[in-house]
N, C-alpha and C positions, 0 to 999 in steps of 0.2 A: 505494499501498500504506499501511496505518496505522501511525503508530510505536506501539509495545506500550505501554499505558498502566503509568505505575510508581506506587509508591506514592508518590511524591512529586507526579506530576501527578495522581494520584486524590485527594491531597488539595486540590489546586487545583478538584476537580471538585465536591466537596463542600460548598464554600461558602466563609464568609470565613474569616479565620484566629482569630475571635474565639473563646475559649474558653467554650463555654457549661455552669454549673454545673449538678450533676445533682440532682435533687430524691429525696430519700432522708430518712429520718429519723434517719440517724446522720451530720448535719452535711454538708459541702461534699466531695463526693469527685470527686477530679479527673477519673477514669476512670469514673463510673457508677454507679448502685447496687451496692449488696453483691453479691457473687459467690462467696463461701464455701459453696456447697449443691450438692446435687443435684436434677437436674430430675426431677419425678414426671409421669410419660407419662399422659396421656388421649388416646389416637390417636381421630381423627374425621375422616371423610373430607364432613363438612357445615361449612359454612362459619361457624357460630354454635354448633354444639353441639347444635342444637335438632331438629336433622332437619329444617331448611327450607334449601335452597338459595337461597345468593345472598342473603338477608335480614339481615346482619350490622350493621343499623343501630341497634336498640332503638326503632326508630320502626316504626308499621303503613304507613307508606308508602315503606320501603325507601330506600334510596341516592340514588334521582332525579338529575337531571341526565343526559347523555349519554355514550355510551361511546366513549374516544378510539382503543382498541386491546382487541380481546376473545381476542386470542393464538389464534385461529382460523386454518383453512387452513394454507398453507406461512409461516410465521411468518419464515423464512429471505430471503424475499423482500421485507420491510418491515423488519428490523431486523438488524445487524451486529454482532460481537462485536469488543470492542475488549481486552478481557481476560476472563481464565477460558472459561468455554464456558456455551452454553444447551442444552437439549433441552426436547423436548413430553413431556407427561406427560396418558395419555389418559384413566387412571384414579385421578386425584384433580384434577379440576375445582372450582371456584369457581362458574363458570357455563357452560354451554355443555358444550362435549365434549372440550377439552383445556385445560391451563393451560402457563405456561412455568416450566420450571426454572431456576434460575440455579446454578453451580456452580464452587466454589473450591478448588483441593486442598490450599491453602497451600503454604509453602514458594516453588514456582515462581510461584506466581499472588501470592504475599505475603497471601494471606486476602483479595484483591479480583475481583470482576467486574463487567464493564461492558458494556452495550450501547446500540446507538445508532439513532434512526429518524428519519429523513428525511421532513419534510412538502412540500418543494422540487418542483415539476413545472413542468418547463420547457412545459408546454400552451400557456403565457399566461394563465391563468387564476389567479386569489388562492387558492393552495391550504394558505396559511399556518394551523395552528391558533391559533384567537382564545381567549383565555384572560382578556380582559378585563374579564369578565362572572361567572367562573366559577375555581374553584379546584381542586387536583386530590385524588383519591383512589385508592387501588390496595387491592385485595386480596391480601394474604400468608401464605403458608404454610411457617414453617419446619421443617422435616424433622430438622434437627442445629441446634437452639438455640443458639446462643453470643453476647456480648457485641461490640456493633458497630453499625454504621449504615447505615440505606439511606436513598438519595438520588434526586430528580431534578433534573436540570439542564435548563433550556430557553434556548436561545440565542433572542434576539428582538431583531433577527432574527440578528445575528452572534455570534461568539464574544467579541469584547470588548463586547457587551451582553447580559448573562444574568441570570436567577433561578434561584436554588437552593432547592431545600427537603430539608430533612434532617431524619431521623426515627432517634431511638435505638431496636436492637432488644433488648428483655428478653429475658434469659438464659435464660429457660425457657419463653418462651411457645411451645406447640405448637400445629398445628393451624393452620387457615385462619383470619384476621382481618382486616376491613379498619381500615386507618388514612387520616385526612384528612392532608393535608401542606400546611404551610404554609411562607412563604418564611423562611429564616434567612438567605441572603446574595445580596448584588447585585453586579454589577459593569457599568462602563460606565451607560447611559441606556437599560435595556429597554424594550421595547414588548412588553407582553402581548397585543396584538391582533396580533401578527407574530411568531407561535413556529414557526422553521422544521426546529430540530431538537430532539429530545429524549432524553436520557441518561439513562439508568437505572443507578446503582453501589448496590453493596453492599460493605461492607469491614468486616470484623473487627479485633478488637483481637489485637495478636501476630501476624497473619497466620495465625490458625486458619482449618481448612477449615471451609465452610460451604457448606449446601443449602437453597435457596430457592426455593419455589414461587411466582410471582405469577400476576395473573389481572384481568380486569377493570379496566383503566386508564379511569378516565371523569373529566371536569369536570363539578362540581357548582355550581350557583349561590351566588354569594357574596353578602355583605350590603351594606347601602348604606353603611355605616359600620363604622370598626373598635372592637373592644371590647378592655377592660382587667377582668381578675377578679384578685381577690387572695385569698389561703389561706394559713392561719397553721395549720400541725401541731402535733399531739400536746398540745393543750390548754394553750400554754402562757401564763403570766399576762401576757407583753408584749403579747401582743395586745389585753387589757383595759386595761394600764397605759398603753402608749408609743401602740400604733395607734386605739386604738377613738376617743380624744378627739379625734385628729388628723383621722381620717374624719369624726367626727360633725359638725364643723366646715363638711366639703364635702357632705354629706349623700348620702356612698358607705358601700355596705354591701361584706362580704367573708363570709367562711367563715370558721370553724375547724375542723379534724379534731379529734374529740375521742376520749380514749381513756378509755372510764367508769370503768372501775376506778381511775383516776388522780384523779378530781376531788375537787377541794379539799384534794389533799395540796400540799406546799412547790412552789412556783415556777410550778402550776397553776390553772387556774381553777377558782372553787367554782360553786357551783348557781346564785348569787345574780347573780355576773358574768355568767353563762351568758346569764340571764332577761334582765339588764338590755340585753344585746348582740341578744338573739333579738328585742326587744320593739322593738329601733332598725333593726330589719329583716334581720341577721346571720343567716347558717345555720349552726348547729350539726352539723357532719357526722359520718359513722359512721367509725370508723378503729379498728381491733383494736389488744388489746395485746398478741396474737400478730403475730410477725414474720416474714419468710420463709415465708408463706403455700405457696409452689410445693412447698416441702419435706417438708409435712404432708400426712397421707393427707387424699381427699376428704372425710370425714365429721368430722375435725377441721377441716378449713378452715369446713364449714360452718356447724358449731358456733360458731366463732368468729365469723363474720360475721353470723351472726342473733341471737347473745347480744348482741352490739354496738348493731344497731338495735333491739332489745327494750328494752336499757336505757335509750336515748335517747328510745322511745318513751313509756317508763314515767315519766319526769319531765318529760313534756309537750315533747319538741323532733320530733317527728315531721314537721314541714315540712323541717328541714334532714337528719333522716335518711333522707330518700330518697337522698341523697347519700354516695357511698363514697369515702374514699381509701386505695387502694392502700399498705399497708406498703413503703417502698422503692421503691414502683414495681413491685414483684415479682408476676408473675401465671404462670399457665399457664392452659391450655384451661380447667381444670376451676373456678380461681378466677373466671374470667370467668362463667361458667354459673351459678355460685352469686350471684354479684354480681345478674348480670341477674333472678334468679328474686327478688331481694329489694331492688333499688335501682332510681331510674330513672336515674343517673348515675354512672360511675367516673370518676376524675381519678389519673391514673398519668403519671409523666415520659415526655416524649417530645424535650425539646430545642428545641423551635419552636412557633412559633403554631399554632392550627385554624382550622376555619372558623367563622364568627361567627354563620352564618345557620342553618343545620341540619346540624349534624356530621351524615356518614354512618354513624357509629359510637358512641354513645353512653356505651361504656363504653371507650373507649381515648380520650378527652379529653384532649391533650398538655396538661405542665405544665413550665415552665422554674425552675430554683431562681434566687431573687434575691441570693444572696451574691454574683453579681459583677455590681454595677450598673451597670458600662458596658455587658454584654452585653446586659444587660435592655433598656437606653436602646435601642442596636441596633435589638433586635427590636420594641420599641415603634413605633422609627420607620417599620419596612417594614410593622407590621401599618396604622399609620396610614393609610401610603401604598396599601395593597394592599387594605383592609377585611377583617382577618384579626382572630384573637382571641388575647391572649397572656393564659395563667394564669399568674400569679408565684406562687411559694409560698416562705415562709420558715419557720425554724423559731425559732432563738433569735435575739432583736434585742437587742442591749446593748452597752455597754462589753467589749472584749476577748471578744466572741462572736461568733459565724459570720457576723453583719451588725452592723454599727455602726450606731447612730441617724443619724448623717451620711448613711452608705450608702444606708439606708431614704427620709429623706428626699431625696434626690438622685432616687431612682425617684418618690417622689409629686411634687415639685415640676416633674419632666418629664411625667407624666401630667396636670399642672394644664395645661401648655400643648398638650396634644393635642386634637384634635378627635375623640374617642373617648370611648365610653359605658363606664361604671365599672359594671360590673353584680356582683352576688352570684351562687352556682351557680343559688338559686331563682328569682332575676328573669330569667336566661338560660333556664332550663329553662321558664317562665311563657309567656316569649316565644314559643316555638315548638309552643307547644300540647302539650308531652307531659306 
């Protein structure tokens, strides 16, 4: 009999003890992007909100790779429950005839649900799951959105040698969405070619109840080399004064999330600054002045998102305007649908790395906040080792700001030592042919 999973043991399951800062426009928030809102529901039974089942990739080629588990048939023959419970849902499948629903009622389950599948076989054949050349991707449906984390832990090959992928759950994101999961923690000396156990866990903040559908767990090809992307939010002048000269010496490009309404105001980039940076290969990305988008009616969301892009286009930044940064990382199904119709990519808080070759969903590319340099350094080391991409986001850089110049230089100098490519959003997008 398995010992019940407690909150303490689940925290160990979710990964390292590092505190991963959250990416928003209100600074470093220990518990994640802002939570003072109500969800705007946009029910849908289709994965991408566009009526096309199983194609939430933002790419005509779909998610690619191969299926690890489609959650069809008698799932109880393959998966066992360690905490909470699971049921099958034949009415709401991402692909095929059914999906799996993970449920934690709160209090008794402490907001935790964990399921485990073993790939071991005593047949004498090599039955291990090989992830040496692949990353993980999972379709997720939030029926009762609440803030928390979803994690996949791979014992490779034993419990003392494991890799953990940990992904932040946006509090308002309803409906089906596909996520890439990069490694956020490592224990021992794991061998990704010999994964014998996969554990999927969901944990909510404060032990709140949660109801999550999962489907189409697959492995997708990974890049041959890790990547780093830097982004700077809210048109802050420090991106030009502090970062631009530093990156120019290294021939690095990056992205700036531009709020068109504040261009040229105190502490913000001027149009001249933006043109100089764009001429050097930087992206001037679209970012709305309207925050908490999921709390707004769909019509208002659409107006804010389209106007921001149009304003950037009108002053000559069409290349960068292909990219969107969701304010505070907050989106719901309606938000993602509007972004998909207007942009090529969307970056949002994820708390970990993502796929560096071809993300399975170009509209949920994960970011981490750079305000905790030690945590960023740890993620960079993992991304270099396992050929994944870390998108590091900064807001205010300066003395007595959320990121000091010394902390920023610590990360830059660490990247100098890494065998990783530093790419801008457009360099990454163009490299994969989207």
